[in-house]
DOFI-848229 format. One line per 2 residues: number of its first residue (from 1); their letters; for each residue x, y, z of C-alpha. Coordinates in Angstrom, 3 decimals. Example, Ala and Ser with C-alpha at 12.3 -4.5 7.8 and 13.67 -1.06 7.14 Angstrom:
REM residues 2
1	AS	12.300/-4.500/7.800 ~ 13.670/-1.060/7.140
REM end
This chain:
REM residues 118
1	XX	10.009/-9.595/-32.808 ~ 7.828/-6.662/-32.016
3	XX	5.390/-7.007/-28.978 ~ 3.791/-3.647/-29.104
5	XX	0.072/-3.476/-28.558 ~ -1.901/-0.370/-29.408
7	XX	-5.206/0.529/-27.695 ~ -7.633/3.009/-28.993
9	XX	-9.171/5.553/-26.621 ~ -12.495/3.723/-26.248
11	XX	-10.860/0.322/-25.541 ~ -8.523/1.802/-22.942
13	XX	-11.478/3.579/-21.304 ~ -13.466/0.322/-21.323
15	XX	-10.541/-1.547/-19.747 ~ -10.211/1.165/-17.085
17	XX	-13.877/1.167/-16.299 ~ -13.957/-2.744/-16.127
19	XX	-10.978/-2.691/-13.764 ~ -12.454/0.029/-11.539
21	XX	-15.739/-1.803/-11.212 ~ -14.072/-5.160/-10.597
23	XX	-11.904/-3.595/-7.861 ~ -15.013/-1.904/-6.280
25	XX	-16.819/-5.109/-6.112 ~ -13.940/-7.131/-4.883
27	XX	-12.884/-4.714/-2.139 ~ -16.468/-4.054/-1.044
29	XX	-16.871/-7.753/-0.099 ~ -13.666/-8.074/2.063
31	XX	-14.376/-8.631/5.784 ~ -12.773/-6.244/8.187
33	XX	-10.439/-8.853/9.530 ~ -8.704/-9.267/6.239
35	XX	-7.955/-5.621/5.588 ~ -4.329/-5.946/6.821
37	XX	-3.534/-8.768/4.439 ~ -5.288/-7.066/1.680
39	XX	-3.172/-3.910/2.307 ~ -0.157/-6.004/2.013
41	XX	-1.318/-7.448/-1.268 ~ -2.085/-4.039/-2.625
43	XX	1.487/-2.980/-1.707 ~ 2.637/-5.834/-3.964
45	XX	0.356/-4.556/-6.728 ~ 1.776/-1.042/-6.361
47	XX	5.313/-2.414/-6.544 ~ 4.332/-3.922/-9.981
49	XX	2.884/-0.535/-11.007 ~ 6.222/1.020/-10.225
51	XX	8.131/-1.582/-12.219 ~ 5.733/-1.199/-15.109
53	XX	5.984/2.546/-14.951 ~ 9.782/2.382/-15.065
55	XX	9.711/0.137/-17.982 ~ 7.297/2.489/-19.803
57	XX	9.462/5.448/-18.788 ~ 12.661/3.903/-20.231
59	XX	10.771/2.954/-23.436 ~ 8.736/6.183/-23.899
61	XX	9.272/7.865/-27.277 ~ 7.233/11.066/-26.795
63	XX	7.213/13.624/-24.000 ~ 3.568/12.800/-23.287
65	XX	4.480/9.148/-22.646 ~ 7.369/10.208/-20.443
67	XX	5.156/12.472/-18.284 ~ 2.511/9.744/-17.913
69	XX	5.111/7.149/-17.077 ~ 6.783/9.462/-14.535
71	XX	3.477/10.062/-12.715 ~ 2.781/6.323/-12.747
73	XX	6.098/5.722/-11.012 ~ 5.472/8.608/-8.678
75	XX	1.978/7.629/-7.632 ~ 2.774/3.926/-7.458
77	XX	5.819/4.595/-5.225 ~ 3.699/6.871/-3.012
79	XX	0.986/4.329/-2.738 ~ 3.401/1.523/-1.813
81	XX	5.208/3.616/0.833 ~ 1.929/4.820/2.322
83	XX	0.611/1.346/2.283 ~ 3.584/-0.075/4.135
85	XX	3.389/2.760/6.740 ~ -0.287/1.915/7.310
87	XX	0.312/-1.801/7.447 ~ 3.058/-1.208/10.108
89	XX	0.676/0.832/12.228 ~ -2.106/-1.754/11.897
91	XX	0.328/-4.556/12.896 ~ 1.653/-2.547/15.853
93	XX	-1.917/-2.434/17.227 ~ -1.975/-6.160/17.521
95	XX	1.367/-6.608/19.355 ~ 1.226/-7.911/22.929
97	XX	2.055/-5.582/25.785 ~ 5.270/-7.430/26.515
99	XX	6.565/-6.546/23.106 ~ 6.146/-2.722/23.439
101	XX	7.043/-1.072/26.803 ~ 4.437/1.064/28.375
103	XX	5.692/4.705/28.810 ~ 4.714/4.850/32.435
105	XX	5.557/1.321/33.499 ~ 8.534/2.202/35.578
107	XX	6.702/4.852/37.599 ~ 3.712/2.629/38.427
109	XX	6.151/-0.177/39.495 ~ 7.982/2.039/41.807
111	XX	4.807/3.237/43.447 ~ 3.680/-0.363/43.986
113	XX	6.930/-1.282/45.796 ~ 6.644/1.875/47.898
115	XX	3.099/0.968/48.987 ~ 4.242/-2.688/49.826
117	XX	6.984/-1.439/52.106 ~ 4.708/0.835/54.056
REM end
C-alpha cells in the first residue's frame, strides 16, 4: 500500500498561498485577550511541524528533500521553543504579587518597623 502523494509546483504554491491567506485572516481577527491561548495553540502546531519534518527527514530519498526536511525541523523547533518562552513571560505578567517576591520587599518592611518604633 503506497500512500505517496505528489504535488506539482503550482498546486503546492496554491496551497501555500491559501494557507497564508487563511492564517492572516484568522490571526487578524483575534482579540488581544486571546493572544496567550493562541500562542499556546501555535506551539502545538509547531510541534506537529517538527514531527512532520522528522518523518519527512527519515523518509527523504534525495539530498534536496533532506535539506528541506532538516530546515523544517530546525525552524519548527525554534518556533516552538520561542513560543514557549514568550508564553511563559506573558503568563508571568499575570501572576499575583504574592506569587513572586518583590526584590526590595525586605528593605521597605524594615524601614516601616523602624518608623513605628520611633
